[in-house]
Phi, psi and omega in degrees: 000152177244154176208121171289123183222177181269008181046244184260339193212030178069007172283149179301138176203164174229132177242130176251122179251142177292133182301318185271334182227086184301342178285353175259128182197176180225135178235131171259126183206178175052050178287137173207166180216138175268334185205181182281355184267346186208160174231134180248145181201164177258149175231130181235131174258139179229139174200162178306120182081007182222129165223118178232140184217138169245123188282335184222078170278142184241130173249121179265142185294337182270355178276162167287111191273168181298324181294321178299316177300310182294320177298322177296319175295318178298319180295330180266042183300345178275354172113170178203166177262149174079197181245143174246143181223155176217149175211156175289164181301325179277351180063026175273343173231127177232138174234126178244143183230138172230152179252134178240153180303154185091357175084040181238144178248127174261117179253120175262115180260117184239129175251135176209083181290151179049058186299338181271350184280139174291141180079014179291183181224165178211154177208151178212156172222160178242128174245139177251128180229158173293138185299323187273268188299316183291322177291323177296317179296318181300311181302315178295319182293318179293318179300314181296322177297310185291329180272348181083011180272147177268137182292000000 
């Protein structure tokens, strides 16, 4: 499930919770922009015993953005074969999607800041959402967050 929420301090954020395990989730928060070409934001993964955060993920306006990827998944609510993936230009955030029978989408959210640096780290969580309505809501919530629009 997704929920536009106030995170810690009433700033816009979006939290995606796993349908089966609500203690597993992903939060998009702390959105800011230096110019008209990009949006910067933080992504935090949560699971029992894990909190991982990248403070400055960058979305460029000329890239194929995350919302386009999520909207494509939502449009294919009847399913697909194999895995679909998306990543930021810097490769610090990757999202992979698989479709399972019963109409569920498994999204693997992976953070790997400084992927070229020796001694870097990575973390990932998997959230399961309903293919239709929940994926459509997620795409809309992420679009509103990244564009700064209020739903």
